[in-house]
Residue frames as qw, qx, qy, qz and C-alpha x, y, z in Angstrom:
[[0.217, 0.656, -0.197, -0.696, 155.12, 91.09, 116.24],
 [0.011, 0.190, -0.870, -0.455, 155.74, 88.24, 113.81],
 [0.132, 0.408, 0.899, -0.092, 152.31, 86.80, 114.54],
 [0.209, 0.717, 0.295, -0.596, 150.69, 90.20, 114.10],
 [0.138, 0.530, -0.503, -0.669, 152.42, 90.71, 110.72],
 [0.035, 0.034, 0.962, 0.270, 151.30, 87.27, 109.60],
 [0.180, 0.570, 0.732, -0.328, 147.72, 88.02, 110.64],
 [0.203, 0.708, -0.006, -0.676, 147.74, 91.30, 108.76],
 [0.081, 0.344, -0.748, -0.561, 149.14, 89.65, 105.63],
 [0.105, 0.239, 0.964, 0.056, 146.50, 86.90, 105.89],
 [0.231, 0.681, 0.515, -0.468, 143.69, 89.44, 106.16],
 [0.146, 0.650, -0.279, -0.692, 145.11, 91.54, 103.35],
 [0.049, 0.211, -0.862, -0.459, 145.32, 88.56, 101.02],
 [0.118, -0.408, -0.894, -0.146, 141.73, 87.49, 101.78],
 [0.096, -0.023, 0.162, -0.982, 139.97, 90.83, 102.03],
 [0.560, -0.200, -0.433, -0.677, 136.58, 89.49, 100.96],
 [0.668, -0.266, -0.689, 0.092, 136.59, 86.62, 103.46],
 [0.308, -0.118, -0.507, 0.796, 137.73, 88.98, 106.22],
 [0.270, -0.104, -0.032, -0.957, 134.98, 91.50, 105.39],
 [0.658, -0.252, -0.544, -0.456, 132.31, 88.79, 105.34],
 [0.585, -0.218, -0.688, 0.370, 133.58, 87.42, 108.66],
 [0.107, -0.059, -0.336, 0.934, 133.48, 90.86, 110.25],
 [0.439, -0.163, -0.272, -0.841, 130.01, 91.47, 108.79],
 [0.665, -0.264, -0.685, -0.134, 128.78, 88.15, 110.25],
 [0.429, -0.203, -0.607, 0.638, 130.12, 89.06, 113.69],
 [0.094, -0.019, 0.103, -0.990, 128.56, 92.56, 113.56],
 [0.566, -0.209, -0.434, -0.669, 125.15, 91.18, 112.50],
 [0.639, -0.240, -0.721, 0.120, 125.32, 88.47, 115.16],
 [0.270, -0.156, -0.500, 0.808, 126.10, 90.97, 117.95],
 [0.275, -0.065, -0.074, -0.956, 123.39, 93.37, 116.76],
 [0.630, -0.243, -0.604, -0.423, 120.81, 90.52, 116.61],
 [0.542, -0.244, -0.700, 0.396, 121.73, 89.48, 120.13],
 [0.080, -0.079, -0.311, 0.944, 121.42, 93.02, 121.45],
 [0.446, -0.126, -0.293, -0.836, 118.00, 93.46, 119.81],
 [0.649, -0.234, -0.705, -0.162, 116.80, 90.09, 121.11],
 [0.408, -0.210, -0.630, 0.626, 117.88, 90.87, 124.67],
 [0.107, 0.005, 0.104, -0.989, 116.17, 94.27, 124.45],
 [0.566, -0.194, -0.463, -0.654, 112.90, 92.76, 123.25],
 [0.626, -0.284, -0.715, 0.124, 112.90, 90.09, 126.01],
 [0.260, -0.138, -0.470, 0.832, 113.77, 92.67, 128.63],
 [0.269, -0.072, -0.087, -0.957, 110.97, 94.95, 127.41],
 [0.637, -0.245, -0.582, -0.442, 108.38, 92.15, 127.38],
 [0.549, -0.239, -0.692, 0.404, 109.45, 91.02, 130.86],
 [0.089, -0.063, -0.296, 0.949, 109.18, 94.57, 132.14],
 [0.432, -0.174, -0.317, -0.826, 105.71, 95.01, 130.58],
 [0.672, -0.299, -0.656, -0.169, 104.35, 91.84, 132.22],
 [0.464, -0.192, -0.580, 0.641, 105.95, 92.66, 135.57],
 [0.075, -0.042, 0.100, -0.991, 104.49, 96.19, 135.51],
 [0.563, -0.254, -0.443, -0.650, 101.02, 94.84, 134.67],
 [0.660, -0.300, -0.674, 0.143, 101.15, 92.29, 137.52],
 [0.322, -0.126, -0.446, 0.825, 102.40, 94.94, 139.94],
 [0.220, -0.151, -0.099, -0.959, 99.63, 97.35, 138.91],
 [0.588, -0.361, -0.628, -0.360, 96.98, 94.77, 139.80],
 [0.292, -0.509, 0.495, -0.641, 98.06, 94.84, 143.41],
 [0.073, -0.023, -0.973, 0.218, 96.89, 92.22, 145.93],
 [0.511, -0.033, -0.007, -0.859, 93.18, 92.12, 145.18],
 [0.903, -0.036, -0.155, -0.400, 92.54, 88.42, 145.22],
 [0.497, -0.422, 0.757, -0.043, 93.70, 85.05, 146.52],
 [0.690, 0.326, -0.548, -0.343, 94.40, 82.18, 144.18],
 [0.636, -0.342, 0.627, -0.291, 93.78, 78.80, 145.85],
 [0.644, 0.344, -0.624, -0.279, 94.97, 75.55, 144.31],
 [0.771, -0.330, 0.456, -0.299, 94.23, 72.17, 145.86],
 [0.370, 0.495, -0.760, -0.199, 96.64, 69.45, 144.89],
 [0.336, -0.059, -0.935, 0.096, 95.39, 66.75, 147.27],
 [0.482, -0.424, -0.102, -0.760, 91.80, 66.85, 148.57],
 [0.115, -0.223, 0.859, -0.446, 92.33, 63.94, 151.03],
 [0.080, -0.319, -0.938, -0.109, 89.17, 62.33, 149.74],
 [0.041, 0.691, 0.520, -0.500, 87.11, 65.50, 150.51],
 [0.356, 0.330, 0.444, 0.753, 86.65, 67.10, 147.06],
 [0.063, 0.429, 0.227, -0.872, 85.62, 70.75, 146.91],
 [0.234, 0.514, 0.751, 0.341, 82.42, 71.30, 144.92],
 [0.016, -0.500, -0.236, -0.833, 80.33, 74.33, 143.93],
 [0.577, -0.696, -0.353, -0.242, 78.20, 73.87, 147.05],
 [0.715, -0.339, -0.255, 0.555, 81.31, 73.86, 149.19],
 [0.323, 0.166, 0.050, 0.930, 82.41, 77.24, 147.83],
 [0.301, -0.612, -0.340, -0.647, 78.89, 78.68, 148.31],
 [0.704, -0.603, -0.366, 0.075, 78.92, 77.54, 151.93],
 [0.622, -0.182, -0.153, 0.746, 82.30, 79.08, 152.64],
 [0.128, 0.343, 0.176, 0.914, 81.32, 82.39, 151.07],
 [0.445, -0.627, -0.391, -0.505, 78.08, 82.47, 153.02],
 [0.755, -0.582, -0.289, 0.090, 79.41, 81.51, 156.47],
 [0.663, -0.201, -0.089, 0.716, 82.87, 83.16, 156.59],
 [0.015, 0.941, 0.254, -0.225, 82.56, 86.90, 157.26],
 [0.274, -0.694, 0.372, 0.552, 86.12, 87.68, 156.09],
 [0.383, 0.050, 0.756, 0.528, 85.55, 86.11, 152.67],
 [0.371, 0.434, -0.044, -0.820, 83.94, 87.99, 149.83],
 [0.817, 0.399, -0.108, -0.402, 83.25, 86.43, 146.48],
 [0.496, -0.327, 0.782, 0.190, 84.60, 83.01, 145.46],
 [0.702, 0.549, -0.155, -0.426, 84.84, 81.88, 141.84],
 [0.819, -0.121, 0.526, 0.197, 85.93, 78.45, 140.64],
 [0.307, 0.771, -0.388, -0.400, 88.14, 78.30, 137.63],
 [0.717, -0.073, 0.649, 0.243, 89.11, 75.66, 135.05],
 [0.367, 0.693, -0.287, -0.550, 90.14, 75.76, 131.42],
 [0.734, 0.080, 0.639, 0.218, 90.56, 73.57, 128.37],
 [0.061, 0.426, -0.482, -0.764, 91.60, 74.09, 124.74],
 [0.559, 0.435, 0.692, -0.140, 88.65, 73.41, 122.47],
 [0.259, 0.172, 0.584, 0.750, 87.75, 74.06, 118.82],
 [0.216, 0.601, 0.355, -0.683, 85.66, 77.17, 118.22],
 [0.244, 0.173, 0.690, 0.659, 83.79, 77.67, 114.98],
 [0.261, 0.688, 0.437, -0.518, 81.34, 80.09, 113.44],
 [0.478, 0.797, -0.018, -0.368, 80.32, 81.08, 109.87],
 [0.862, 0.481, -0.106, 0.120, 82.70, 78.64, 108.33],
 [0.244, 0.697, -0.532, 0.413, 85.71, 79.85, 110.33],
 [0.881, -0.441, -0.170, -0.015, 87.31, 77.75, 113.06],
 [0.360, 0.624, -0.513, 0.466, 90.28, 77.70, 115.36],
 [0.589, -0.188, -0.672, 0.407, 91.73, 76.69, 118.69],
 [0.266, -0.726, -0.008, -0.634, 90.22, 78.50, 121.66],
 [0.232, 0.053, -0.765, 0.599, 91.03, 78.64, 125.35],
 [0.501, -0.531, -0.432, -0.530, 87.68, 78.06, 127.11],
 [0.048, 0.210, -0.661, 0.719, 87.32, 79.03, 130.74],
 [0.490, -0.521, -0.654, -0.246, 84.66, 77.59, 133.00],
 [0.170, 0.047, -0.497, 0.850, 83.72, 79.78, 135.95],
 [0.096, -0.670, -0.714, 0.180, 80.83, 81.60, 137.66],
 [0.066, 0.916, 0.296, 0.263, 79.25, 85.04, 137.87],
 [0.448, -0.867, 0.048, 0.214, 81.68, 86.40, 140.49],
 [0.758, -0.012, 0.270, 0.594, 84.76, 85.79, 138.27],
 [0.334, 0.753, 0.260, 0.503, 84.07, 88.98, 136.34],
 [0.252, -0.931, 0.046, -0.260, 84.42, 91.36, 139.33],
 [0.795, -0.506, 0.206, 0.264, 87.20, 89.37, 141.03],
 [0.718, 0.105, 0.349, 0.593, 89.34, 89.55, 137.89],
 [0.026, -0.681, -0.002, 0.732, 88.38, 93.14, 137.03],
 [0.410, 0.246, 0.698, 0.534, 87.32, 92.29, 133.45],
 [0.213, 0.485, 0.047, -0.847, 85.76, 94.86, 131.12],
 [0.548, 0.467, 0.690, 0.068, 83.04, 94.25, 128.56],
 [0.102, -0.095, 0.404, 0.904, 83.16, 95.88, 125.16],
 [0.523, -0.068, -0.254, -0.811, 79.47, 95.05, 124.66],
 [0.699, -0.199, -0.647, -0.230, 76.72, 92.75, 125.90],
 [0.626, -0.639, 0.211, -0.395, 76.73, 91.21, 129.37],
 [0.024, 0.430, -0.882, 0.192, 78.63, 88.79, 131.56],
 [0.446, -0.163, -0.875, -0.098, 77.38, 85.35, 132.64],
 [0.497, -0.464, 0.099, -0.727, 74.34, 85.60, 134.96],
 [0.371, -0.208, 0.806, -0.411, 73.34, 83.49, 137.92],
 [0.801, 0.279, 0.266, -0.458, 70.48, 82.15, 135.85],
 [0.622, 0.555, -0.532, -0.149, 73.00, 80.88, 133.27],
 [0.019, 0.388, -0.873, 0.295, 74.58, 78.88, 136.10],
 [0.504, 0.024, 0.675, -0.537, 71.37, 77.53, 137.53],
 [0.772, 0.438, 0.209, -0.410, 69.63, 76.74, 134.23],
 [0.628, -0.178, 0.634, 0.415, 72.77, 75.48, 132.45],
 [0.528, 0.802, 0.144, -0.241, 72.10, 77.78, 129.52],
 [0.775, 0.169, 0.281, 0.541, 74.37, 77.63, 126.50],
 [0.088, 0.994, 0.024, 0.058, 75.64, 81.19, 126.94],
 [0.789, -0.097, 0.022, 0.606, 79.18, 82.32, 126.39],
 [0.010, -0.969, 0.087, 0.230, 81.30, 85.44, 126.52],
 [0.835, 0.233, 0.127, 0.482, 84.20, 85.75, 124.05],
 [0.342, -0.608, 0.088, 0.711, 87.03, 88.22, 123.67],
 [0.369, 0.784, -0.066, -0.494, 87.41, 90.70, 120.84],
 [0.020, -0.479, 0.793, 0.376, 90.09, 88.61, 119.13],
 [0.312, 0.184, 0.932, 0.013, 87.71, 85.59, 118.91],
 [0.407, 0.700, 0.416, -0.414, 84.90, 87.83, 117.65],
 [0.260, 0.757, -0.327, -0.502, 87.01, 89.30, 114.86],
 [0.026, -0.377, 0.878, 0.294, 88.58, 86.01, 113.76],
 [0.210, 0.212, 0.954, -0.017, 85.49, 83.82, 113.90],
 [0.273, 0.729, 0.563, -0.275, 82.59, 86.21, 113.29],
 [0.466, 0.460, 0.311, 0.688, 84.42, 88.90, 111.39],
 [0.065, -0.631, 0.002, -0.773, 83.32, 91.78, 113.65],
 [0.152, 0.048, -0.744, 0.649, 83.06, 92.53, 117.41],
 [0.480, 0.006, 0.218, -0.850, 79.39, 93.60, 117.46],
 [0.464, 0.064, -0.827, -0.310, 78.27, 89.97, 117.50],
 [0.289, -0.016, 0.732, -0.617, 76.08, 89.67, 120.64],
 [0.735, 0.280, 0.287, -0.547, 73.28, 87.19, 119.86],
 [0.602, 0.502, -0.559, -0.271, 75.31, 85.35, 117.25],
 [0.973, -0.190, 0.091, -0.092, 75.94, 81.61, 117.51],
 [0.197, 0.686, -0.699, 0.047, 79.34, 79.98, 118.07],
 [0.961, -0.108, -0.226, -0.119, 80.16, 76.29, 118.36],
 [0.193, -0.678, 0.680, -0.203, 82.58, 74.96, 120.96],
 [0.166, -0.176, 0.970, 0.035, 83.56, 71.36, 120.10],
 [0.211, -0.214, -0.789, -0.535, 80.43, 71.19, 117.92],
 [0.165, -0.618, -0.715, 0.284, 78.09, 72.34, 120.75],
 [0.118, 0.637, 0.281, 0.708, 76.27, 75.55, 119.85],
 [0.319, -0.514, -0.444, 0.661, 76.44, 78.50, 122.28],
 [0.154, 0.882, 0.322, 0.306, 74.97, 81.98, 122.06],
 [0.449, 0.152, -0.216, 0.854, 77.32, 84.92, 122.47],
 [0.265, -0.840, -0.474, 0.017, 75.94, 87.14, 125.21],
 [0.239, -0.941, 0.095, 0.222, 78.96, 89.39, 125.68],
 [0.735, 0.504, -0.131, 0.435, 82.31, 90.47, 124.18],
 [0.606, -0.687, -0.046, 0.400, 85.24, 91.25, 126.45],
 [0.211, 0.941, -0.264, -0.031, 87.76, 93.96, 125.79],
 [0.874, 0.134, -0.185, 0.428, 91.24, 92.80, 124.93],
 [0.217, -0.951, 0.115, -0.188, 92.66, 94.87, 127.71],
 [0.662, 0.405, -0.477, 0.412, 96.45, 94.75, 128.13],
 [0.165, -0.547, 0.477, -0.668, 96.05, 96.00, 131.71],
 [0.862, -0.257, 0.157, -0.407, 94.28, 92.81, 132.73],
 [0.363, -0.494, 0.789, 0.038, 96.36, 89.84, 133.82],
 [0.740, 0.256, 0.620, -0.058, 94.25, 87.31, 131.92],
 [0.589, 0.800, 0.071, -0.088, 94.60, 89.33, 128.75],
 [0.081, -0.808, 0.564, 0.151, 98.37, 89.65, 129.16],
 [0.395, -0.284, 0.868, 0.099, 98.84, 85.89, 128.96],
 [0.559, 0.419, 0.715, 0.039, 96.18, 85.33, 126.29],
 [0.159, 0.713, -0.156, -0.665, 97.11, 88.28, 124.08],
 [0.319, 0.430, -0.633, -0.559, 96.30, 87.45, 120.45],
 [0.009, -0.036, -0.999, -0.007, 94.50, 84.30, 121.47],
 [0.504, -0.329, -0.423, -0.677, 90.83, 83.39, 121.07],
 [0.029, 0.022, -0.799, 0.600, 89.14, 83.09, 124.46],
 [0.509, -0.406, -0.468, -0.597, 85.66, 82.08, 125.60],
 [0.120, -0.158, 0.722, -0.663, 84.00, 81.98, 129.01],
 [0.606, -0.288, -0.566, -0.478, 81.16, 79.64, 129.92],
 [0.684, -0.569, 0.197, -0.413, 79.64, 78.39, 133.15],
 [0.196, -0.501, 0.835, -0.114, 81.77, 75.96, 135.14],
 [0.684, 0.100, 0.681, -0.243, 79.20, 73.17, 134.90],
 [0.713, 0.653, 0.012, -0.256, 78.95, 73.70, 131.16],
 [0.276, 0.703, -0.655, -0.034, 82.70, 73.20, 130.76],
 [0.478, -0.255, 0.814, -0.210, 82.45, 70.01, 132.88],
 [0.773, 0.382, 0.446, -0.238, 79.95, 68.65, 130.32],
 [0.572, 0.794, -0.146, -0.147, 81.99, 69.87, 127.38],
 [0.174, 0.730, -0.655, 0.089, 85.48, 68.88, 128.41],
 [0.912, -0.048, -0.407, 0.002, 87.01, 65.42, 129.01],
 [0.577, 0.172, -0.509, 0.614, 89.63, 66.77, 131.42],
 [0.180, -0.318, 0.310, -0.878, 87.54, 69.01, 133.71],
 [0.376, -0.358, -0.854, 0.030, 85.45, 67.48, 136.49],
 [0.372, -0.777, -0.294, -0.413, 83.00, 68.79, 139.02],
 [0.724, -0.522, -0.182, 0.412, 85.70, 68.52, 141.69],
 [0.188, 0.955, -0.050, 0.223, 87.10, 72.02, 141.90],
 [0.829, -0.163, -0.106, 0.524, 90.87, 72.31, 142.33],
 [0.346, 0.033, -0.007, 0.938, 91.46, 75.99, 141.62],
 [0.064, -0.840, -0.520, -0.145, 89.41, 79.04, 142.69],
 [0.233, 0.401, -0.118, 0.878, 89.75, 82.76, 143.30],
 [0.381, -0.669, -0.584, 0.257, 88.78, 84.55, 146.52],
 [0.127, 0.615, -0.018, 0.778, 88.26, 88.23, 147.24],
 [0.142, -0.066, -0.634, 0.758, 88.12, 89.96, 150.61],
 [0.040, -0.697, -0.704, 0.130, 84.77, 90.78, 152.20],
 [0.123, 0.778, 0.218, 0.576, 83.38, 94.26, 151.55],
 [0.334, -0.870, 0.147, -0.331, 85.09, 96.65, 153.94],
 [0.868, -0.421, 0.211, 0.159, 87.60, 93.93, 154.88],
 [0.096, 0.793, -0.557, -0.226, 91.16, 93.28, 153.78],
 [0.789, 0.340, -0.492, -0.140, 92.95, 90.50, 151.93],
 [0.150, 0.409, -0.803, 0.406, 95.11, 89.58, 154.92],
 [0.540, -0.066, 0.573, -0.612, 92.00, 88.65, 156.95],
 [0.852, 0.313, -0.100, -0.407, 90.61, 86.73, 153.96],
 [0.559, 0.459, -0.685, 0.080, 93.85, 84.81, 153.61],
 [0.146, -0.290, 0.789, -0.522, 93.85, 83.91, 157.33],
 [0.714, 0.097, 0.359, -0.593, 90.26, 82.72, 157.13],
 [0.820, 0.401, -0.298, -0.279, 90.87, 80.72, 153.99],
 [0.328, 0.451, -0.798, 0.227, 94.00, 79.11, 155.42],
 [0.388, -0.165, 0.704, -0.571, 92.06, 78.10, 158.58],
 [0.813, 0.226, 0.116, -0.523, 89.30, 76.59, 156.48],
 [0.728, 0.458, -0.499, -0.101, 91.70, 74.53, 154.37],
 [0.096, 0.410, -0.819, 0.389, 93.73, 73.41, 157.39],
 [0.557, -0.053, 0.595, -0.577, 90.60, 72.17, 159.15],
 [0.842, 0.335, -0.008, -0.424, 89.22, 70.43, 156.04],
 [0.809, 0.450, -0.375, 0.042, 92.45, 68.78, 154.93]]
C-alpha cells in the first residue's frame, strides 16, 4: 500500500509528465497494431493471389549443369520430343536503365520467348506480345507494363514509340496490364517492367548468358501437370 500511495503521489505531482508518458504508450501500441494489421493484410493478399493461380506451371532452376549447359535449342528439343510437356519458356532478368522523351528510371527487364505470355497468363492492354520472328530475327522489340508507359512516355497508348534500355533503342510493340491477379505483377507492383527476347537480353546484360538456368514448363494440351513434372524430372535426372 505504501508503494501504491507513493506512486500515486508521484504521478499527481508530475501530471504533465505522466500524461505524456501515457500518450506515448498509447500511440506506440496503436502504431504496432496498425503495422501488424497492414503486414497481415499484405501477406494475405499475396497468399490469396498465389493460391488463385493454382498449379498451372513448373518452375525449373538448374544450379549445377555438370558441364552440360541448357540452351535454347535444348529446350526446343525437349518440347518437341516429350509428349507430356507443353510449352517451355526460358527466363532471366536484370535491372537496367530505361529512358524515353527525357525521362529515365530503373527498370526490371525480363528476357524470355513467345511462350512465356501464355504460360504466365499475362494480359495485354494494347499492342501485341513478342513474336517468334522477334526471336529469330533478333529484332529490337519490347513489351512494357502500364507503369513504365505512364512514367517514361506519359501515357499508355504508346505502341510504336521508342524506348532506350541501357542506351539501346527498342520499339514498344505492346503494353501489359498491371494486373494484381498475376503473380509477376504482384511482386513488381509499382515498378517499371520491360520484356524482350532472351537473346536480346544476353546481348544487353553483363550478367545474363546464353546458358539457361531457369525456365517455365506447362503441361501438354489435354495432359496434366503431374505427368509433365514426372517427364521433366526424368529428363533432368538423365542429363545431370
